[in-house]
C-alpha positions as CSV (number, residue, x, y, z in Angstrom):
1,M,-111.0,131.7,-205.2
2,Q,-110.0,134.7,-206.6
3,E,-107.6,134.9,-204.1
4,L,-106.0,131.9,-205.2
5,R,-105.9,132.9,-208.5
6,Q,-103.9,136.2,-208.0
7,M,-101.3,134.5,-205.0
8,Q,-100.3,132.0,-207.1
9,L,-100.8,132.6,-210.8
10,P,-101.1,129.3,-213.0
11,A,-98.3,128.2,-215.0
12,V,-99.0,127.4,-218.7
13,E,-97.2,124.6,-220.8
14,D,-95.7,126.6,-223.3
15,E,-95.0,130.3,-221.9
16,T,-91.7,131.7,-222.3
17,G,-88.7,132.7,-220.2
18,N,-90.4,136.1,-219.6
19,E,-93.9,134.7,-219.2
20,R,-92.5,132.9,-216.6
21,F,-90.5,135.7,-214.8
22,E,-93.4,137.6,-215.0
23,R,-95.9,135.4,-213.4
24,I,-93.6,134.5,-210.8
25,F,-92.9,137.9,-209.9
26,C,-96.5,139.3,-210.3
27,T,-97.3,136.3,-207.4
28,L,-94.9,137.4,-204.9
29,R,-95.5,141.2,-205.7
30,D,-99.3,140.3,-204.6
31,R,-98.1,138.4,-201.9
32,I,-96.0,141.3,-200.2
33,C,-98.7,143.7,-201.2
34,L,-101.7,141.3,-199.5
35,L,-99.2,141.0,-196.3
36,R,-99.1,137.2,-197.1
37,Y,-95.1,138.2,-196.8
38,R,-95.3,140.7,-194.0
39,P,-92.5,143.3,-192.9
40,G,-89.2,141.7,-192.3
41,T,-89.9,138.4,-193.7
42,V,-86.8,136.8,-195.0
43,L,-87.5,135.6,-198.4
44,S,-85.8,132.2,-199.4
45,E,-84.2,131.9,-203.0
46,G,-84.2,127.9,-202.5
47,T,-87.6,127.5,-200.9
48,L,-89.1,129.4,-203.9
49,A,-87.4,127.8,-206.7
50,K,-88.7,124.4,-205.6
51,E,-92.1,125.8,-205.4
52,F,-92.1,127.3,-208.8
53,G,-89.8,124.6,-210.1
54,I,-87.1,126.5,-211.3
55,S,-83.4,127.2,-210.5
56,R,-82.4,129.9,-208.2
57,T,-81.4,132.8,-211.1
58,P,-84.6,133.5,-212.2
59,I,-85.5,134.1,-208.6
60,K,-82.7,136.4,-208.2
61,R,-83.9,138.2,-211.2
62,V,-87.1,138.7,-209.4
63,F,-85.9,139.9,-206.5
64,N,-84.2,142.4,-208.0
65,K,-87.2,143.8,-209.9
66,L,-89.0,143.8,-206.0
67,E,-86.3,145.4,-205.0
68,F,-86.1,148.0,-207.5
69,M,-90.2,148.6,-206.5
70,G,-88.9,149.2,-203.1
71,L,-90.6,145.9,-202.0
72,V,-87.5,144.3,-200.5
73,Q,-84.3,145.2,-199.7
74,I,-81.4,142.3,-200.5
75,K,-78.5,142.2,-197.8
76,N,-75.5,140.4,-198.2
77,G,-75.3,137.8,-195.5
78,V,-78.7,137.9,-194.3
79,G,-81.2,137.3,-197.9
80,T,-84.0,139.1,-199.3
81,I,-86.0,140.9,-196.6
82,V,-89.8,142.6,-197.1
83,T,-89.2,146.3,-196.7
84,D,-90.9,147.6,-193.8
85,I,-94.3,150.0,-194.3
86,D,-93.2,153.7,-194.8
87,L,-96.0,155.9,-193.3
88,Y,-93.8,158.6,-194.0
89,T,-94.3,159.2,-197.5
90,F,-97.7,158.0,-198.0
91,K,-99.3,160.9,-198.3
92,E,-96.6,162.4,-200.7
93,T,-97.0,159.2,-202.8
94,Y,-100.7,159.4,-202.7
95,D,-100.6,163.5,-203.9
96,L,-98.5,162.4,-206.7
97,R,-100.6,159.5,-208.0
98,K,-103.3,161.9,-208.2
99,R,-101.8,164.0,-210.5
100,L,-100.3,161.6,-212.4
101,A,-103.8,159.9,-212.7
102,A,-105.4,163.1,-214.4
103,M,-102.3,163.1,-217.0
104,M,-103.8,159.6,-218.9
105,G,-105.9,161.3,-221.1
106,E,-103.2,164.3,-222.1
107,L,-100.7,161.9,-222.8
108,S,-101.1,159.3,-225.5
109,P,-104.5,158.2,-225.0
110,V,-105.6,155.2,-225.9
111,E,-108.4,154.3,-227.5
112,I,-111.0,151.9,-225.8
113,T,-111.9,148.9,-227.1
114,S,-115.2,146.2,-226.5
115,A,-112.3,144.3,-224.5
116,H,-111.6,146.9,-222.3
117,L,-115.0,147.1,-221.1
118,A,-115.8,143.7,-221.2
119,R,-112.5,143.4,-218.4
120,I,-114.5,146.4,-216.1
121,D,-117.9,144.9,-216.7
122,Q,-116.1,141.5,-215.2
123,I,-114.3,143.4,-212.1
124,I,-117.9,145.1,-211.6
125,A,-119.6,141.6,-211.3
126,D,-116.8,140.1,-208.8
127,T,-117.2,143.7,-206.8
128,K,-120.9,143.0,-206.6
129,D,-120.7,139.3,-205.6
130,L,-118.6,140.7,-202.8
131,E,-121.7,142.5,-201.6
132,S,-122.7,139.4,-199.8
133,D,-119.3,138.5,-198.3
134,R,-119.1,141.1,-195.9
135,G,-115.5,142.0,-194.3
136,N,-113.6,140.1,-197.3
137,F,-111.1,142.9,-197.7
138,G,-108.6,140.4,-199.4
139,A,-110.9,139.9,-202.2
140,L,-111.4,143.6,-202.3
141,A,-107.9,144.6,-202.5
142,L,-107.5,141.9,-205.4
143,V,-110.5,144.3,-207.1
144,A,-108.5,147.0,-206.8
145,N,-105.5,145.4,-208.7
146,D,-107.6,144.4,-211.2
147,L,-108.7,147.9,-211.6
148,Q,-104.9,148.9,-211.5
149,H,-104.2,146.5,-214.2
150,L,-107.1,147.9,-216.4
151,L,-106.0,151.4,-216.0
152,S,-102.2,150.4,-216.9
153,D,-103.3,149.2,-220.1
154,L,-105.5,152.2,-221.1
155,T,-102.3,154.4,-220.0
156,G,-100.6,154.6,-223.4
157,N,-97.2,156.8,-222.7
158,T,-94.9,154.1,-221.4
159,P,-92.7,155.9,-219.0
160,L,-96.1,157.5,-217.3
161,R,-97.8,153.8,-217.0
162,E,-94.6,152.5,-215.4
163,V,-94.3,154.9,-212.9
164,I,-98.0,154.8,-211.9
165,E,-97.5,151.2,-211.6
166,L,-94.3,151.5,-209.2
167,L,-96.1,154.1,-207.0
168,Y,-99.4,151.6,-206.9
169,Y,-97.8,148.7,-205.2
170,R,-95.5,150.7,-203.4
171,V,-98.2,152.1,-201.1
172,A,-100.8,149.4,-201.9
173,R,-99.9,147.2,-198.4
174,I,-100.4,150.6,-196.5
175,W,-103.6,151.0,-198.2
176,Y,-104.7,146.9,-197.4
177,T,-103.2,147.4,-193.9
178,F,-105.7,150.4,-192.9
179,L,-108.9,148.7,-194.7
180,P,-110.4,147.1,-191.8
181,Q,-110.4,150.5,-189.5
182,F,-112.5,152.4,-192.6
183,G,-115.4,150.0,-192.1
184,W,-116.6,147.8,-195.0
185,D,-119.9,149.7,-196.2
186,D,-117.7,152.6,-196.9
187,V,-114.9,150.9,-198.6
188,F,-117.3,148.6,-200.7
189,A,-119.9,151.3,-201.6
190,G,-116.5,153.5,-202.4
191,Q,-114.8,150.9,-204.6
192,L,-118.2,150.1,-206.6
193,N,-118.7,153.9,-206.9
194,E,-115.3,154.5,-208.5
195,L,-115.7,151.1,-210.9
196,L,-119.2,152.4,-212.1
197,E,-118.3,156.1,-212.9
198,I,-114.8,155.0,-214.8
199,R,-117.2,152.5,-216.5
200,A,-119.4,155.5,-217.7
201,A,-116.7,157.2,-218.8
202,M,-115.3,154.3,-220.5
203,A,-118.3,153.9,-223.0
204,L,-117.9,157.5,-224.0
205,N,-114.0,156.7,-224.6
206,D,-113.1,159.2,-222.5
207,I,-109.7,158.5,-220.9
208,R,-109.6,161.8,-219.4
209,G,-112.6,161.3,-217.5
210,V,-111.4,157.7,-216.4
211,G,-108.4,159.8,-215.2
212,E,-110.1,162.2,-213.4
213,Y,-112.4,160.1,-211.7
214,R,-109.4,157.9,-210.7
215,S,-107.7,161.0,-209.2
216,K,-110.9,162.2,-207.4
217,D,-110.8,158.5,-205.8
218,L,-107.4,158.8,-204.6
219,Q,-108.5,161.6,-202.5
220,R,-111.2,159.7,-201.2
221,M,-109.0,157.2,-200.0
222,M,-106.5,159.4,-198.5
223,T,-109.6,161.5,-196.8
224,L,-110.6,158.2,-195.2
225,L,-106.8,156.9,-194.3
226,G,-106.5,161.0,-192.8
227,R,-109.9,160.3,-190.8
228,S,-108.9,156.9,-189.5
229,M,-105.5,157.9,-188.4
230,V,-107.4,161.1,-186.5
231,E,-109.5,158.8,-184.6
232,S,-106.9,156.0,-183.7
C-alpha cells in the first residue's frame, strides 16, 4: 500500500500547475529510484502524458528536471533514457553527503515543531510495521525516502537543502540495488535505529544532533556496501 502511494501520488481537484508538476516529477523520480524504470528504459512523453491526463509540455519540463538530477538523459532522435547507475562516483557522493549532513545544525537551523515530531513518529510506526514483512526492501526504501523528505524540511539553508536532495536521489537507486545483499535483519535494524536516534535529537530540538546521527548512518551504509562488494 505504501509503495502504491509513492509510485503514483494522487491528484487533487484544486491543485495548481506547479503542484501538478511537482506531483508528476516526484512520481517519476521515485519510479526511477526504486528501479521500476531501470537503466536504459526509454520514457515516452506521449504515454506519460496520457497516464497523467495532461499535454506533453509538462512532461518535457519534468524530463528536464530529471536530467538535471542525472537520472535521465535526453537524446535528440532517440528520446529520454534512464541513465546507468554510476558506481564510480558512489563513494565520493556518500562522502560528500556525510559532510553536508553534519552541517544541518550550522547553517540556518530550523525550530522543530510538533508537526515534525508527528511525522517522524509516523515514519517510525511505518518502519515497525515492516518487522513482520521480512524482505520487503521496496517498502523499506520508501521509508528512507520519507525520512529524507523530513530531513529536507529540517534543513533551513535552501542551497544546502537542494544539494542534499540532489545527491540523495542521484545515488538512491544504487543503494536500493544493493539492499537485498545486506540482509534484512541488518538493514531493518539499522534503519529503525537511525530513526529512533534522530527522534531523540528532535525531541531536544537538537538539529546539530540530527545531522550528526544522519552522518553516522551514512557511514554505516558505506561500511555495509564495502563489505558486500568485498564478499561478492
